[in-house]
N, C-alpha and C positions, 0 to 999 in steps of 0.2 A: 320385328317390332321391338323397340328399345324402350324400357321402362325407366323413368326418372327415379331417383332415390325416394322421393315422397310417394310416388305411386307404388313403388315396391313395398315400402313400409305400410302403406294403407292396405295393400293386398294381403300382407302378412297378418295385419291386425284383424282384418275382416275374416280370414281363414281361421284364426285363433279363437275369435268370438263365436263363430258359427259351427265349428267342429266339435263333436262330442269329445270330452276329456275324462278319462277314468282316473280317479284318484284313490282307488281302492288299494289300500296297503294292509296286508295280513301281518299283524304283529303278535298274533296268538301263537304260543309255543306249539310245536308239533306234538302229536300224540306219541307216547312211548311205543317203541317197536320191540317186541320181545326178542331178546338175544342180540340186539343191535346196539352198539355204542359208537359215538362219534365225538370228534373234537368240536367244541362249540365255545361260545363266549367271543367277545370282540377280538381278543388276542389269541384264541385257540387255547386258553388256559384251563378250560373246564372239559371234563370227560363225562359224558351223560348220554342217556338213551333218547334224549329229546333236545330240541333247540333251547338253549339257555342264553338270555340277553344279559350282558354285563356292561359295566362302564368301559369306555374305550380308553384305558390307561394301560400303557406298556411298562412293565417292571422288567428290570434286567434279568431276573431269575426265570422269566418266561422262556428264555432260550433253552433251559433245561428240558422243557417239554418237546422240543423239536425232534429229538431223537427217541422219544418214548412212544409207546403205543397205547392207544385208547381201546381197551378190551373189556369184555365181560369177565368179571371175577368169579371165583368159586362160589360165593354167596349170592350170585346173580346180579349184583350191582355192577355199575361201570366204574373202572379205575384205570389208573396209569401203570404201565409195565415198562421198565427200561433199566438197563444196566447203568448204575451210577446216578440214577435220578435223584434218590434221596440225598446222596452225598453232594450233588451239584446244588440242589435247593438249600441244603444246610450251609454250604460255603457262602451263598448270597445272604442267608439269614444272619450269619456270624458277622458279615461285613456291616452290619447296621442298616441304617436307612439309606438304600441304594437310590439312585436317580430314577424318577418315573417320568414318562413322557406321555402327555395327552395326545391321542390320535384324532 
C-alpha cells in the first residue's frame, strides 16, 4: 500500500496528537556526593560536587582546564589541580579582554 504525501502527513499528525508525550525535564541541581568532584558548567569550567548550570559562553582561557583535574581538596572542597593551570589562566588574563563565543 502506497501512501500519498498528504495521507502520510495526516498519519504523522494523528499519531503526534494521540500519543502521550513526556515533557519532564529535571533542571534541579544534583545533590552533593561526599568525596565526589566533577567537571560541570556548560563549558566544563566549574569543578564542584554537584551539577552547576552556567551560561554557555566559551572563553579562550577555558582551554587551560582541559589538562587539569577536578578533585577533592585537602579542606574537603572541590577544586582544580593541574601543572601550569594558574600560569595558563594568568596568561589569558594578561591578554586583556579575550574573544568569547556564545555556544
